[in-house]
C-alpha positions in Angstrom: -7.9 -14.0 3.9 -8.5 -12.0 7.0 -4.9 -12.8 8.1 -3.6 -11.0 5.0 -5.7 -7.9 5.8 -4.8 -7.9 9.5 -1.1 -8.3 8.8 -1.4 -5.6 6.2 -3.1 -3.3 8.7 -0.2 -3.9 11.0 2.9 -3.9 8.8 1.7 -2.0 5.8 -0.4 0.7 7.4 -0.1 1.0 11.2 3.6 0.7 11.8 4.7 2.9 8.8 2.3 5.6 10.0 3.9 5.5 13.4 7.4 5.5 11.9 6.5 8.5 9.7 5.4 10.5 12.7 8.4 9.4 14.7 10.8 10.3 11.8 9.1 13.7 11.3 9.4 14.5 15.0 13.1 13.6 15.0 13.6 15.5 11.7 15.3 12.6 9.9 14.9 13.7 6.3 16.0 10.5 4.7 13.7 8.4 6.7 10.8 10.7 6.1 11.6 10.6 2.4 11.7 6.8 2.4 8.3 6.6 4.3 6.7 9.2 2.1 7.7 7.3 -1.0 6.4 4.1 0.6 3.0 5.8 1.3 2.7 6.9 -2.3 3.3 3.4 -3.5 1.2 1.7 -0.8 -1.9 3.7 -1.8 -2.5 1.0 -4.4 -3.5 -1.4 -1.6 -6.2 1.0 -0.5 -7.3 1.4 -4.1 -7.6 -2.4 -4.3 -9.9 -2.4 -1.3 -12.1 0.2 -2.9 -12.3 -1.7 -6.1 -13.1 -5.0 -4.3 -15.9 -3.4 -2.4 -18.1 -3.7 -5.5 -16.6 -7.0 -6.6 -14.6 -5.4 -9.4 -12.3 -7.9 -11.0 -9.4 -5.5 -11.5 -9.2 -5.2 -7.7 -7.7 -8.8 -7.6 -5.0 -7.8 -10.0 -4.1 -4.6 -8.1 -4.1 -6.5 -4.8 -1.6 -8.9 -6.3 0.7 -6.0 -7.6 0.4 -3.8 -4.5 2.8 -5.9 -2.2 5.4 -6.1 -4.9 5.4 -2.3 -5.3 5.3 -1.7 -1.5 8.3 -3.9 -0.8 10.2 -2.6 -3.9 9.7 1.0 -2.8 11.5 0.4 0.5 14.6 -1.2 -1.0 14.9 0.4 -4.5 16.6 3.7 -3.6 20.4 3.7 -3.6 20.9 7.0 -1.7 18.3 6.1 1.0 19.8 2.7 1.6 23.3 4.3 2.0 21.9 6.9 4.4 20.1 4.3 6.4 23.3 2.2 6.6 25.2 5.2 7.9 23.0 5.6 10.9 24.4 4.3 14.2 23.3 0.7 14.8 22.0 1.6 18.3 19.8 4.4 17.2 16.1 3.3 18.0 14.5 4.9 14.9 17.1 3.4 12.5 16.8 -0.1 14.1 13.0 0.1 14.0 13.0 1.1 10.3 15.4 -1.7 9.5 13.2 -4.3 11.3 10.1 -2.9 9.7 11.6 -3.2 6.2 12.4 -6.8 6.7 9.0 -7.5 8.3 7.3 -5.7 5.4 9.4 -7.9 3.0 8.2 -11.1 4.6 4.6 -9.8 4.7 5.0 -8.9 1.0 6.0 -12.4 0.1 3.2 -13.9 2.2 0.7 -11.5 0.7 1.9 -12.2 -2.8 1.6 -16.0 -2.2 -2.0 -15.6 -0.8 -3.1 -13.1 -3.5 -1.7 -15.4 -6.2 -4.6 -17.7 -5.5 -7.0 -14.8 -6.0 -5.8 -14.2 -9.6 -8.2 -16.8 -10.8 -10.9 -14.4 -9.6 -9.6 -11.9 -12.1 -10.9 -14.1 -14.9 -14.1 -15.3 -13.2 -15.6 -13.7 -10.1 -18.1 -16.6 -9.7 -15.7 -18.9 -7.8 -16.5 -19.6 -4.1 -12.8 -18.9 -3.4 -13.4 -15.3 -4.4 -15.9 -14.7 -1.6 -13.1 -14.9 1.0 -11.3 -12.0 -0.7 -14.4 -9.8 -0.5 -15.1 -10.1 3.2 -12.7 -7.5 4.5 -13.4 -4.9 1.8 -17.2 -5.4 2.5 -16.6 -5.0 6.3 -14.6 -1.8 5.7 -17.3 -0.6 3.3 -20.0 -1.1 6.0 -17.9 0.9 8.5 -17.4 3.7 5.9 -21.1 3.7 5.2 -21.9 4.3 8.9 -19.2 6.9 9.2 -20.3 8.9 6.2 -23.9 8.7 7.3 -23.0 9.9 10.8 -20.5 12.6 9.9 -22.0 14.0 6.7 -25.5 12.6 6.4 -24.4 11.2 3.1 -24.6 7.7 1.5 -21.4 5.9 0.8 -22.4 3.2 -1.7 -20.6 0.5 -3.6 -20.8 2.3 -6.9 -19.3 5.5 -5.3 -16.5 3.4 -3.8 -15.8 1.9 -7.2 -15.9 5.3 -8.9 -13.4 6.7 -6.3 -11.3 3.5 -6.7 -11.1 3.9 -10.5 -10.4 7.6 -10.3 -7.6 6.9 -7.8 -6.3 4.1 -9.9 -6.2 6.3 -13.0 -4.2 9.0 -11.0 -1.9 6.2 -9.7 -1.2 4.9 -13.1 -0.5 8.4 -14.5 1.9 9.0 -11.5 3.8 5.8 -12.1 4.1 6.4 -15.8 5.3 9.9 -15.2 7.9 8.6 -12.7 9.1 5.9 -15.1 9.2 8.1 -18.2 10.7 11.3 -16.6 12.1 10.7 -13.2 13.7 7.3 -13.4 15.4 8.0 -16.8 16.7 11.3 -15.5 17.8 10.4 -12.0 18.0 6.6 -11.8 17.6 4.9 -8.5 18.3 8.1 -6.5 15.3 9.3 -4.5 16.7 12.8 -4.0 13.8 15.2 -3.5 11.2 12.7 -4.8 
């Protein structure tokens, strides 16, 4: 499952961060808006990692849902798709964002396929197959523990990671519900100032 996390670090975190910085420097408002929406949606993947740190079963479910939302957030918006289509084909930023969207889509399908196997862990965490999904979150947790200890002299423990994960998941769910109930009904598939 390390492959899933490494590809995620590349296509779901590293490249979009570079693209967001690049689009901000070029002052391309539609691309910045697309990437900002993507980052809001992609935060569910980070929440999943926090929840899996302490072997919390809901982390398997959120890690299954995260790629669906990440890919959907890049293709859903009618106005942003039209604006991206209007950019000249030779413009490097526009080409790179188009390539990234397709690469993210393929990564999303691969991640969805791999994480489908982990849904059995949602029902029972005792399976040996579940251990593979916990390796990367545990490694990240170890890095964060050392970092917090070095920078703040504080302890970053698994229960704290779980608490932060549940707090972030609650805020995420409230944000999604607010968007569905208010924003989507009022504006439809137009990103506008979202």
